[in-house]
N, C-alpha and C positions, 0 to 999 in steps of 0.2 A: 817845733812845727809848726806848721802853718796851714796843715789840710788835715782834714778830715780821714780816718783809719778807711783801710781798704780791707773787703770781705775778708780777705785772710786772716790779719791783724787779730780783726775783729772777732775771729771765728777762738782762734789763737789765746785772745785776753779773754773772750767769754769762760771758754775751758779752764784755764789758769788761776782766773776769781774765782769760777763754780766750787774749785778745793781750799782756794788760799782766806776769800772772802770774811771774806763776807764776814776893797773888795773891788774900785767900781768908778765906770765912766762919771765923768761928766756931765750926764744929762740931769736936766731936769727933775726934782721929784715933790712930789708934793709933801709940803710939810705936817707927820699926823703924828700923835701921839704911841704910845704902846699900845694904850686900851682900843684906839680905834682899828689900828692896825688889827690887835688878835682877832676883834670882834667887828670887821670890815663883813660885807657880803657873803651869803654861803652862795655857793652855787648852782647856778640857774641851769634849768634841765630845757631853756626854750631851745639851745642847739645842741643838746646833745642826749635825746634822746637814748632809751636802751632799745628802743627795734629798731633793725633793720631795716634796708632801704625798702618800701612796699613787698614786700615780704614776714610770713613768719618765722623767725628763727634769730641766731645770734649776729650779731652786727661781724662785719668782716673787715679788719683793721690790716695796713699791708706799710710797711718800711722798703722804702726805693732806695737803695746807693747811688744817688745824683750824679756819683760819680764817673761811672758807668753803664745808665740806663736811664732811659727818660719817663719823668715820674708820668707823662700822661698813659703810659702802658697799664694805669691804674684801671682808665675808663676805657680800656678795650675788651672787659670781659663781662658780661653779662651772663645770671642763669637762662634757660631755654626756655623759660614766659616771662622772659623781657626786661627782669631788672637788673640793676649793679651788682654785681659780684662784692666788689667794695666800699665800704661805706665811708671809711677813713682814710684819705692816703698820707703819709709821712714822708717829707724832703728828710732824708737824712745826709748828712746833718750837717749844724752848725756848731761852730765851738764859742765855750768859755776859755774865752784866752786870759795870762795876766800880764798887765804891765808893770815894765818892773821900776818903770820911772816914776808912776804913779803909785802902784806901789794898791793899784784895782783891779777889778776885773771886769771882763771886757768881751762883747759880743763880737763874734768875728764869723763870716763869711768864706770860704774858697771861693776861687773862680767859678767852682760848678756850680753851687751854691747860689751864688750873685747871680748866673745869669741864668735861674728859676728864676727869684725874687723880682730881678731887676725885667726880666719877661711875663708878669705876669698874667697878663692878659693872653699868652702863647701859652702859657705853662699850666696854669693855677684854675684861670677862668675857666677852662673849658670844663675842667672835672667837677668848680662849681656848679655848671650852671646841668651836670647829669645828676645834682641832688650829694655830690660827693664832698664831705669835711677835708680841707686842707690844711694839716696842720705840721710845725716847724720842727724838728727833734734837736735837742740840744745836747753837745757831749762835752767831756773833756778836752783837753789837748795836751798832756805831759808839760803843766807849765805852773802848777800848783793851786791853779784857779778853779773850785769846785761848788756843787752845790751845798756842801755841808761844813767849807770853813770862809763861813760870814764872818767877821769877828763882832760887830753889831747890826741893829736891826735899820739901823740906818743905812749901811753898805749892802743890805740885803733888797731893802726897799728899792734901792738906785739900780741896782743887777734886775729886779724887776721891772723896772721902768724901761729899760734901756729892750726888754722882750714885749713891753707891751707897746714900745714904738713902732717893734719890726710886724707885729701884727698889725696893727693899725696901716701904716706904711703901704704894705704888701697883702695886704686885704686877707690877708688869714685867719683861717677859724681855729687857732686857737698855737698852744705849743705843747713839745712832749720832754719828760727832762728825762734822763738818762747818765747815769753816774758812773759815768767810766773814762776812764783814762786823763782822770784828774791829776791824778799823782801828786795827792799832798804832801806839804813838806817843801817840794821845789820851789824854787828861788826864793826862800824865807819866810813861803806860807806858813798858815799852821794845820793842824790837822783837827778832822771834823769834829765839831761838837751838837748836841745837843739842842740848839735851838733856830742854827743858821736854815737849815731845810723847811722848818716851819715858819720861821720868818720870812722865807721867801716866796713859799707857795699862797701865805697868807696875803702879802702883797699883790702878790701877782695878778689875785683872785678879786680884789680889793679894786686893782686898775682894769681888769678885762670880766665882770661880774656875768656876761651871758656866754663867754667864751669857751672852750676848748679847753680844759688842765687834766693831759694826762700824764701817769709815770710808769715808767718800765721798770719793773720792779726786781731792779739791780744795786750795789752796790753799797756804801757806809749810809746813804739816805734811806734803804728799807728797812734798818733797826732804828732811823731817826724819826718815826713819825710821829710822836707827840711830843711839846712842853707847856709848859705850862696850862695846863687842860683844856690848849689847841691841838686839833690832830688833824694830820692830813688828810686822814679821809671825809673830814666835814668840806675840804674844800677842791679836792679834785674830782673829774669824774669818771675816770676809767682807772685800772692797772691793769697789768697782764703779768705773763709769765715771762722771764728772758733766758731760759734755755731752751733754746729749739729743741723738737725732737721731744720734747719730752710734757709730764700734764701736771701742771703744781700750781697751786689753788694762792695769788698773793694776798700776806697778810696785814689788808687793810680796814682796818676796825672802820665803821662807818659804811663803809662801801656794799650793795645790796649786789646780788649772785648776780644780777641783770647789766651791773658795772665793773664785771669781773674779769678776766680771760686766762683760764689753767692751761691751755692749748698753744703752743706757737712751735712756729713752724720754719726753717728755712726752705724756699722750694726748691733752692738747688743741689740740697745738702741732705733732706730730711726723705724717707722713701716714701711712693706711694702709700703700702700700705699702713705703715705707721702714722702718716696723717688721716690717714681714711680713718683710724683706728683714733684718733684724737679727737676728729670729728662727730666724731657718736657718743664718748664720753661727754663731752661739753652740752652735748645736746640730752644724754641720758640724767646729767647731772643739774641740768636746769641754769646754767652759766650764759652771758650775754656777748662776750667776745670769741673770737678767734681771729688767733694773732699770726700773719705770715710777716716772712721778710723776704728781701733779696729778689724782689720781680724781673726778670732778664727782661732785653729787647724782645726775643724772640717767644713765638705761642708756644705756650704751655696748658693750654685750655683743657686738656685730655686731664692731665694730672691736676687741675682743679677740679674736672668735674669727679671725680675720685673722692674729695673732703665735700664739696658741694651738693653733690647729691644726698650723702648721710645726713647733713645740717639743714637741708631744707627738703627732707619729705621726694627723695627722687630728680630733684632738678638737678640737672646737667649744666655745665659751663660751656656759652659759646665763645669766639671770639672771633672782631670785628679787624681787621690789619686799619 
Protein backbone atom coordinates (compact mmCIF):
# COMPACT_ATOMS: atom_id res chain seq x y z
CA UNK A 1 0.00 0.00 0.00
CA UNK A 2 1.18 3.53 -0.66
CA UNK A 3 -1.48 5.58 1.06
CA UNK A 4 -2.59 6.23 4.61
CA UNK A 5 -5.68 4.38 5.71
CA UNK A 6 -9.20 5.67 5.32
CA UNK A 7 -11.42 6.51 8.27
CA UNK A 8 -13.44 3.33 7.84
CA UNK A 9 -10.38 1.10 7.81
CA UNK A 10 -8.94 2.85 10.83
CA UNK A 11 -12.10 2.36 12.84
CA UNK A 12 -12.32 -1.31 11.89
CA UNK A 13 -8.69 -1.92 12.67
CA UNK A 14 -9.01 -0.14 15.99
CA UNK A 15 -11.92 -2.31 16.96
CA UNK A 16 -10.19 -5.51 15.93
CA UNK A 17 -6.89 -4.62 17.51
CA UNK A 18 -8.62 -3.60 20.70
CA UNK A 19 -9.68 -7.21 21.16
CA UNK A 20 -6.64 -8.90 19.64
CA UNK A 21 -3.87 -6.67 20.91
CA UNK A 22 -2.46 -6.00 22.23
CA UNK A 23 15.17 -1.08 8.76
CA UNK A 24 16.10 2.18 7.25
CA UNK A 25 16.91 4.78 4.60
CA UNK A 26 20.31 6.08 3.62
CA UNK A 27 19.94 9.40 5.45
CA UNK A 28 23.14 10.56 7.10
CA UNK A 29 23.18 9.76 10.79
CA UNK A 30 25.29 10.86 13.70
CA UNK A 31 27.87 8.40 14.93
CA UNK A 32 27.12 7.74 18.57
CA UNK A 33 27.76 4.99 21.08
CA UNK A 34 25.00 3.09 22.81
CA UNK A 35 25.64 4.91 26.09
CA UNK A 36 25.42 8.30 24.39
CA UNK A 37 22.12 7.36 22.80
CA UNK A 38 20.49 6.05 25.93
CA UNK A 39 21.60 8.91 28.13
CA UNK A 40 21.03 11.71 25.63
CA UNK A 41 18.94 14.82 26.33
CA UNK A 42 15.70 14.33 28.18
CA UNK A 43 12.58 16.02 26.89
CA UNK A 44 12.45 19.79 27.06
CA UNK A 45 9.22 21.54 28.01
CA UNK A 46 9.85 24.86 26.24
CA UNK A 47 7.64 23.84 23.32
CA UNK A 48 5.49 21.33 25.19
CA UNK A 49 3.87 23.17 28.05
CA UNK A 50 1.19 21.22 29.92
CA UNK A 51 -1.04 24.32 29.81
CA UNK A 52 -3.65 25.03 27.15
CA UNK A 53 -3.39 28.19 25.04
CA UNK A 54 -4.37 31.15 27.20
CA UNK A 55 -6.93 29.33 29.31
CA UNK A 56 -6.97 27.11 32.38
CA UNK A 57 -7.80 23.53 31.50
CA UNK A 58 -6.68 20.54 29.42
CA UNK A 59 -4.94 20.91 26.09
CA UNK A 60 -7.01 20.09 23.03
CA UNK A 61 -5.20 17.72 20.65
CA UNK A 62 -6.76 17.08 17.25
CA UNK A 63 -5.93 14.52 14.56
CA UNK A 64 -7.00 15.57 11.06
CA UNK A 65 -7.38 13.04 8.23
CA UNK A 66 -5.74 15.15 5.53
CA UNK A 67 -6.85 12.68 2.85
CA UNK A 68 -10.31 14.20 3.16
CA UNK A 69 -10.15 17.30 5.38
CA UNK A 70 -8.19 20.55 5.56
CA UNK A 71 -5.72 20.79 8.44
CA UNK A 72 -6.46 24.52 8.63
CA UNK A 73 -9.90 23.72 10.03
CA UNK A 74 -8.19 23.34 13.40
CA UNK A 75 -7.59 27.07 13.53
CA UNK A 76 -11.23 28.00 12.85
CA UNK A 77 -12.46 27.13 16.34
CA UNK A 78 -12.11 29.41 19.35
CA UNK A 79 -13.54 29.57 22.82
CA UNK A 80 -16.18 32.20 23.46
CA UNK A 81 -13.51 34.19 25.31
CA UNK A 82 -11.25 34.30 22.24
CA UNK A 83 -8.64 31.59 22.86
CA UNK A 84 -8.01 28.85 20.30
CA UNK A 85 -9.90 25.66 21.14
CA UNK A 86 -7.16 23.34 19.87
CA UNK A 87 -3.58 23.50 21.10
CA UNK A 88 -2.05 20.77 18.93
CA UNK A 89 -2.97 19.79 15.36
CA UNK A 90 -1.74 16.45 14.05
CA UNK A 91 -1.33 15.72 10.35
CA UNK A 92 -2.69 12.20 9.89
CA UNK A 93 -0.65 10.57 8.57
CA UNK A 94 2.73 9.80 7.06
CA UNK A 95 3.86 6.18 6.79
CA UNK A 96 6.74 3.96 7.74
CA UNK A 97 7.27 1.84 4.61
CA UNK A 98 9.64 -1.07 3.94
CA UNK A 99 12.03 -1.06 1.00
CA UNK A 100 12.43 -4.71 0.02
CA UNK A 101 15.54 -3.94 -2.07
CA UNK A 102 17.51 -2.24 0.69
CA UNK A 103 15.68 -4.04 3.51
CA UNK A 104 15.30 -0.73 5.30
CA UNK A 105 12.42 1.32 6.63
CA UNK A 106 11.59 4.53 4.81
CA UNK A 107 9.48 7.55 5.68
CA UNK A 108 6.73 7.96 3.09
CA UNK A 109 4.27 10.77 2.32
CA UNK A 110 1.22 10.16 0.17
CA UNK A 111 -0.05 12.85 -2.20
CA UNK A 112 -2.24 14.60 0.36
CA UNK A 113 0.38 14.64 3.11
CA UNK A 114 2.98 15.85 0.60
CA UNK A 115 0.67 18.68 -0.41
CA UNK A 116 0.38 19.89 3.18
CA UNK A 117 4.10 19.64 3.86
CA UNK A 118 5.30 21.12 0.59
CA UNK A 119 2.91 24.04 1.02
CA UNK A 120 3.78 24.70 4.65
CA UNK A 121 3.25 28.46 4.35
CA UNK A 122 -0.33 27.78 3.30
CA UNK A 123 -1.28 24.93 5.63
CA UNK A 124 1.11 24.84 8.59
CA UNK A 125 2.33 28.35 9.34
CA UNK A 126 -1.17 29.89 9.68
CA UNK A 127 -1.87 27.47 12.54
CA UNK A 128 1.49 28.10 14.17
CA UNK A 129 0.89 31.85 13.92
CA UNK A 130 -2.16 31.28 16.13
CA UNK A 131 -0.05 29.43 18.71
CA UNK A 132 -1.11 25.96 17.60
CA UNK A 133 1.63 23.32 17.45
CA UNK A 134 1.61 21.12 14.35
CA UNK A 135 2.83 17.52 14.54
CA UNK A 136 3.23 14.80 11.93
CA UNK A 137 1.80 11.40 12.82
CA UNK A 138 3.70 8.32 11.63
CA UNK A 139 1.71 5.17 10.87
CA UNK A 140 2.49 1.67 9.63
CA UNK A 141 1.59 0.71 6.05
CA UNK A 142 1.09 -3.09 5.94
CA UNK A 143 4.65 -3.69 4.72
CA UNK A 144 6.23 -5.15 7.85
CA UNK A 145 8.10 -2.03 8.93
CA UNK A 146 7.15 -0.66 12.34
CA UNK A 147 8.52 1.09 15.39
CA UNK A 148 9.04 -2.14 17.28
CA UNK A 149 11.09 -4.33 14.94
CA UNK A 150 14.29 -2.41 14.26
CA UNK A 151 16.98 -5.03 14.56
CA UNK A 152 19.72 -2.72 15.83
CA UNK A 153 20.28 0.58 17.53
CA UNK A 154 21.83 1.90 14.31
CA UNK A 155 18.73 1.10 12.24
CA UNK A 156 16.47 2.84 14.77
CA UNK A 157 18.82 5.83 14.73
CA UNK A 158 18.67 6.00 10.94
CA UNK A 159 14.87 6.18 10.88
CA UNK A 160 14.90 8.73 13.68
CA UNK A 161 17.15 10.83 11.46
CA UNK A 162 14.57 10.69 8.68
CA UNK A 163 11.90 11.90 11.09
CA UNK A 164 14.11 14.72 12.37
CA UNK A 165 14.87 15.75 8.80
CA UNK A 166 11.15 16.00 8.07
CA UNK A 167 10.50 18.12 11.15
CA UNK A 168 13.33 20.49 10.29
CA UNK A 169 12.55 20.65 6.57
CA UNK A 170 8.87 21.42 6.95
CA UNK A 171 9.02 23.56 10.09
CA UNK A 172 6.98 21.16 12.20
CA UNK A 173 6.68 21.16 15.98
CA UNK A 174 7.21 17.45 16.47
CA UNK A 175 6.35 13.82 15.73
CA UNK A 176 3.49 11.58 16.85
CA UNK A 177 3.87 7.79 16.90
CA UNK A 178 0.92 5.53 16.04
CA UNK A 179 1.88 1.84 16.05
CA UNK A 180 -0.86 0.50 13.77
CA UNK A 181 -0.97 -1.30 10.42
CA UNK A 182 2.68 -2.34 10.45
CA UNK A 183 1.74 -5.99 9.98
CA UNK A 184 4.99 -7.14 11.51
CA UNK A 185 6.47 -10.11 9.66
CA UNK A 186 5.41 -9.06 6.16
CA UNK A 187 8.19 -9.01 3.56
CA UNK A 188 10.34 -11.15 5.85
CA UNK A 189 10.55 -8.50 8.58
CA UNK A 190 10.93 -9.39 12.23
CA UNK A 191 8.40 -9.43 15.02
CA UNK A 192 8.37 -6.73 17.73
CA UNK A 193 11.33 -6.81 20.08
CA UNK A 194 12.02 -5.22 23.45
CA UNK A 195 14.65 -2.64 22.45
CA UNK A 196 13.42 -1.16 19.16
CA UNK A 197 10.89 1.44 20.31
CA UNK A 198 13.08 2.69 23.15
CA UNK A 199 16.03 3.03 20.78
CA UNK A 200 13.88 4.95 18.28
CA UNK A 201 12.35 7.35 20.81
CA UNK A 202 15.71 7.94 22.49
CA UNK A 203 17.42 8.70 19.19
CA UNK A 204 14.66 11.09 18.11
CA UNK A 205 14.75 12.95 21.44
CA UNK A 206 18.50 13.42 21.02
CA UNK A 207 17.97 14.81 17.51
CA UNK A 208 15.00 16.99 18.49
CA UNK A 209 15.63 18.08 22.10
CA UNK A 210 13.17 20.98 21.98
CA UNK A 211 10.37 19.48 19.89
CA UNK A 212 7.24 17.58 20.90
CA UNK A 213 7.16 13.78 20.77
CA UNK A 214 3.80 12.14 21.44
CA UNK A 215 2.57 8.58 21.56
CA UNK A 216 -0.85 7.27 20.60
CA UNK A 217 -1.10 4.58 23.27
CA UNK A 218 -1.69 1.54 21.11
CA UNK A 219 -0.20 -1.54 19.50
CA UNK A 220 2.96 -3.49 20.35
CA UNK A 221 4.77 -0.28 21.30
CA UNK A 222 2.35 0.24 24.21
CA UNK A 223 3.82 -2.79 25.99
CA UNK A 224 7.47 -2.09 25.11
CA UNK A 225 8.12 1.10 27.06
CA UNK A 226 11.35 0.25 28.87
CA UNK A 227 14.69 -1.24 27.91
CA UNK A 228 18.02 -1.42 29.69
CA UNK A 229 16.85 1.05 32.32
CA UNK A 230 15.56 3.66 29.84
CA UNK A 231 11.84 4.47 29.68
CA UNK A 232 9.78 5.92 26.87
CA UNK A 233 8.11 8.13 29.47
CA UNK A 234 11.38 9.95 30.08
CA UNK A 235 11.64 10.87 26.38
CA UNK A 236 8.11 11.69 25.18
CA UNK A 237 6.04 14.73 26.09
CA UNK A 238 2.53 13.35 25.82
CA UNK A 239 0.51 10.18 25.44
CA UNK A 240 -3.21 9.64 24.97
CA UNK A 241 -5.86 6.94 24.88
CA UNK A 242 -6.43 5.43 21.44
CA UNK A 243 -9.97 4.04 21.74
CA UNK A 244 -12.48 6.66 20.68
CA UNK A 245 -15.53 7.15 22.82
CA UNK A 246 -13.77 5.75 25.89
CA UNK A 247 -11.85 6.85 28.97
CA UNK A 248 -8.63 4.99 29.77
CA UNK A 249 -5.42 6.35 31.28
CA UNK A 250 -2.30 5.46 29.23
CA UNK A 251 0.17 3.56 31.37
CA UNK A 252 3.34 5.56 30.66
CA UNK A 253 5.63 5.57 33.71
CA UNK A 254 7.34 8.94 33.97
CA UNK A 255 4.52 11.08 32.54
CA UNK A 256 2.52 13.29 34.90
CA UNK A 257 -1.26 13.66 34.72
CA UNK A 258 -0.80 16.98 32.91
CA UNK A 259 0.83 15.13 30.02
CA UNK A 260 -1.71 12.32 29.70
CA UNK A 261 -5.02 12.12 27.87
CA UNK A 262 -7.45 9.40 29.03
CA UNK A 263 -10.42 10.72 27.04
CA UNK A 264 -10.58 10.20 23.28
CA UNK A 265 -13.42 10.98 20.87
CA UNK A 266 -14.18 10.67 17.17
CA UNK A 267 -15.96 13.92 16.32
CA UNK A 268 -17.98 12.23 13.60
CA UNK A 269 -18.88 9.10 15.57
CA UNK A 270 -18.87 9.77 19.33
CA UNK A 271 -22.17 11.11 20.67
CA UNK A 272 -22.26 14.63 22.08
CA UNK A 273 -23.37 13.37 25.48
CA UNK A 274 -20.48 10.89 25.67
CA UNK A 275 -17.97 13.52 24.57
CA UNK A 276 -19.24 15.93 27.20
CA UNK A 277 -19.12 13.27 29.91
CA UNK A 278 -15.53 12.39 29.00
CA UNK A 279 -14.62 16.06 29.26
CA UNK A 280 -16.04 16.22 32.77
CA UNK A 281 -14.10 13.11 33.80
CA UNK A 282 -10.89 14.60 32.40
CA UNK A 283 -11.26 17.76 34.47
CA UNK A 284 -12.46 16.04 37.63
CA UNK A 285 -9.53 13.62 37.57
CA UNK A 286 -6.94 16.30 36.85
CA UNK A 287 -5.64 15.15 33.44
CA UNK A 288 -4.09 17.57 30.98
CA UNK A 289 -5.07 16.32 27.51
CA UNK A 290 -8.38 15.84 25.68
CA UNK A 291 -8.04 14.00 22.37
CA UNK A 292 -10.17 14.72 19.30
CA UNK A 293 -10.08 12.77 16.03
CA UNK A 294 -11.63 13.26 12.61
CA UNK A 295 -12.33 17.01 12.46
CA UNK A 296 -14.41 17.52 9.27
CA UNK A 297 -14.55 20.38 6.79
CA UNK A 298 -18.04 21.30 8.00
CA UNK A 299 -18.90 23.49 10.98
CA UNK A 300 -19.17 21.40 14.17
CA UNK A 301 -18.90 24.17 16.77
CA UNK A 302 -22.18 23.20 18.44
CA UNK A 303 -20.88 19.68 19.06
CA UNK A 304 -17.53 21.04 20.28
CA UNK A 305 -19.30 23.46 22.65
CA UNK A 306 -20.65 20.53 24.63
CA UNK A 307 -17.04 19.56 25.28
CA UNK A 308 -15.44 22.97 25.79
CA UNK A 309 -18.09 24.10 28.25
CA UNK A 310 -17.14 21.18 30.50
CA UNK A 311 -13.40 21.51 29.96
CA UNK A 312 -13.17 25.26 30.48
CA UNK A 313 -15.75 26.33 33.00
CA UNK A 314 -18.70 27.06 30.74
CA UNK A 315 -16.82 28.51 27.76
CA UNK A 316 -18.58 27.57 24.53
CA UNK A 317 -16.96 27.18 21.10
CA UNK A 318 -17.26 29.57 18.16
CA UNK A 319 -16.48 29.00 14.49
CA UNK A 320 -14.96 31.37 11.92
CA UNK A 321 -15.27 30.10 8.32
